[in-house]
N, C-alpha and C positions, 0 to 999 in steps of 0.2 A: 468559347468560354475562357475568361482570363485565368491563368494559373498563378497560384500563390505559393511562395516558398516561406516556410516558417522554421524557427529554431526553438528548441525547448531547453530551458536552463534548469537542470536538476531532473534526473530520470530515475528516482527511487520509486517507491510504491505508487504514489499518485502520478508522478511524471510519466511513468510507463503507460498508465491508463490514458493519459493525454496523447502520447505518441500514437497509441493504438487507434484512438478515435480520429485524430487528424489523418492518419494513413488510410482511413476508410472513406475520406471525403474526396470526391472525384477530382476536384480542381486544386487540391492542396498537396504539396510535397514537403515532408519533413526533411530538410536539407542538412540540419546540424543539431547535435545534442551535446550537452555537457553534464558531467557528473564526476565526483571524486573517486567513485568505485568503478574500476575497469569492467567488472562483470555486468554492471548495469548498461554500460556503453555497448558491450558485446551483444547483450540481449537486443538492443535496438538495431544493431547491424544485422544480426541473424534473423530476427523476426520481421523487421520492417524495412530492411535495406537502407538504413540511414547512412549516407556516405561520409559525413564529417563527424568524427567522434573526438571530443577533447575533454580534458580534465578541468581546464580553466574556463569559466563561463564567458570571460571577456573575449575569448577566441570565437565564440558563437556570435556575439554582438558585432564583431568586426567582419563577419561574412557579408560582403557588400550586396550579394544577390537576395538576401532575405528581406521580405516585406514586413515581417512581424516576428516577435518573440513571445513565448509563453513562459512565465516565470514561476517555477515550482521550487524555488530555493527556500531555505529557512527564513522565518519572518524577519530576522535581524538583517537580512541582506536585501529585502524588498526595495527599500528606498534607493540604495546605491545602484542596484541592478536596473531598476526602472529608469532612474535618471540617466544612466549611461546609455541605455537602449534608446530612449527618446532623443537624447542629444545626437545619437548616431542615425536618427531618422527612421527608426523602427516603430511600427504600431506595437502596442503592448497589451497583453492580457496577463494580469498578475493574480495569483491566488490570494484569498483573503487572509489576514487583513491587508489592505493596500500598503500600509506602513505601520510603524509602532507609535507614531504620533500624528495628530491632525495637522500640525505645522508642516511636517515633511510631506504629508499627503497633498496639502494645498500647493506646495512648491511643484509637485508633479502635475497637478491639474493645470496650473498656469503654464508650465513648460509644454505640455501636450497641446494646449490651446494655441500657444505662440507658434508651435511647429506645424499646426494643422494635422495632428496625428490622433488616432483613437487610443484612449486609455480606458481599459475595462478591468473590472475586478471580478474574481471568481465567486460571486454570490449566486451559487448554482441553483438555489431553490426558486429563484425567479424564473426558472425554465422547467419547473415541475408541473405537469399537467393537473395533478390533484389540487395543488395550491392555486393554480390559475383558475380552475373551475370554481373553487370556493370564493376566490376574489371576485369573479364575475357575479356570483350570486349575492355577495355583499353589495356590489354596486347596483343590483336590481332590487335591493331591500327585501330579499328572500327571508333573511333572518330577523327583519325588523331592526330595532336599535341593537347594536352590539354592546353587550355588557362586559364580557370577559374574554381574554385570549390567554390560554394556559399552554405553555410550551415545555415539553419534557425531552431533554436531550442527554441521555445517560448511556454509559457502557464502561466496561472495565479496561483500563489501560495501565501500562507500566508507569513507573515514576519518571516524569520528565524533568530534567534539570534546566532546560532552556526555555520553558514557557509555562504559563498558568492557564487554568481552565477558562478564565474570563476572556483573555485575549484569544484563545483558541476556539471556543464554542460560542461566546456571546455575539460575535459578528453575525452568525446565523440568526440568532434571536432578534437582534435589533433590525437586521435587514428584513426578516420575515414580517415583523410587526409593521415596518414602514410599507412593505409591499402589500400586505393584506388590508391595512387600515388607512393607508395613504396619509400618514402623519408620523411625526417623531415624538417621543415621550416628552411631556411637560415636566414631570417630576420622576426622579429615580432613587430607589433605595436598594442597597446591595449589602448582603452579608456573605462571607466566604471564609473558608478555612483550609489550611494544609493539614493532612493527617499522616501521611507516610514520609513526610519530609518537613523541614523547618520553614521554608520560604514560600514556595509557589502554591497558591490555593488550588485544591483539587476538587472542591465542591462549592457551588455558589447558588444562592437564591436571589434573583433580581426581580423587584416589583416596580412597575412603572404606571404612573397615571397619565392617560392620554389627554390631549386638549379637550376632547368631547366628553370626558368623564369615565370612559372605559378604562378597565384595569388590565394590563398585560403583565403576566407573571412567567418567570422562567426558572426551571429546576435543571441545573446543569452539573453533571459530575462525571468523574472518571473512576468511580468506586463501585458502582452498581454492577451486579453480575450480568444483568440482562441488557442487551442493546435496545434502546427505545428512541425513536424519532417521531414524536407524537405532538399534535397540535389540537387542542380543544377550543372550539369557539362557542360561546354561550350567548345566544341572542334573545331578543324579546319574544319572538314567535317560534323560532326553531333554533336548534343547536347542531353542531357537527363535530365529529372527531376525525382527524386526518392521520392516517399512517403515511408519513412522508416518504418512507422507503418503498413500501408496497403500493403506494399511490392509490390507496383505498379511502373513500370518504363515506362515513356513516352519518346519516341524518336522524336526529331525534325530534319527533313532532307529535304532540298531543298523545303521548303514551306509546307511540309506534316508532319503530326503527326501520330504516331501509338504506340500501347502499346506492350511491350514484354510479352511473355507468361511465366511469372515467377511462379513457384510452391511455394506458401507460406509455410513457416515452422514455427514451434514453436521454437523460438530462444533460449529460456531458456533451453528447453529439449536438443536441439542440443549442447548447451554449456556444459551442465552437462554430456552428453554422451561423449563428447570430453575429459572432465576432468577425467572421470572414465577410459577411454582408456589410457590417459596420465599416470595415476598412475599404471596401470596394465601392460603397455608395454613401457619399457625404450626407445624403438626405435621410439615412436610416438613423432613428433615435436609438442611442445605445442604452439598452434596458438596465445594464449593470455598469453604469458610468463611474469614472473616477470620483466625480462629485458625490455620488451615493456612497462610494467607499469611504470618503473622508467623513461624511456625516456619521457613518457607522462607527468610525474610530472616535469621533467626538463623543458619542454615547458611551463607548467603553471608558473613555477618560472620565466622564461624569460618574459612571458606576464605580470606578476606582476612587474617585474623590469621596463618594458616599461611604465606601468601605473604610477609607482612611480617617474620615471625620466622624464616623458612627452616626450619621444622620441623613435625612432625605435632602437631595440637592436638586 
């Protein structure tokens, strides 16, 4: 079995989870990690035996033996770090959003294609068994015509000065809509407000009309006390509510309700296994490709245009 060496750029809260999951994959070795905080580096050394610990992420990209890097840096560094990694011949998995603009994202997609490298984006819900099962049922016309898709993604967060809720949470919404309905929105309407600060919206409602007439709606905020990751699908014959974290699917049919027997999976591990397979086998279709990442960013740009113009775009 071929062995793969990977580096992880940024090992804060999420990056440490990534290192933990890579370390549990038989043919993967986390060879290098970067972070500005020494305690995060020490954690990776003590817990997972990572040998190369650096503060500057460039020093990870420059490790010649690495096959791939996983980028968990702040959103503002995604483009620069991805570009440098691809130019250094590394396969890349970058957390969402791929970049802050679709123009930058397209540059990365073209660069990856020119170099023959895999560029994947951390659209993790494409690896969630509950969503996969509902997607399968949609394809088999179990629900009949799909009328509505309502997504609620809320929880209480501190004030963020470097991001807004649209850029941070709407990638999940647009990606899930595309994954489930196999289409991108035709029309987008967005309203959003900051409440605890002046600039960055902390709550947003986004309503999209799909090409087939279905409506996909999102309620995203960092203000609600309860953490909710819920998707409601309303169909002609049946409906479903998905608890995306618990991976539970409840079906509503003719006045009755019942739960589907979904086998829960570790979505991070499944995503990383898919990435390793993508870089080892050129015939593997990358489920969370850079192209999908760029389309997601395009939808975010349209949502922001709607917000700025006060109209549907």
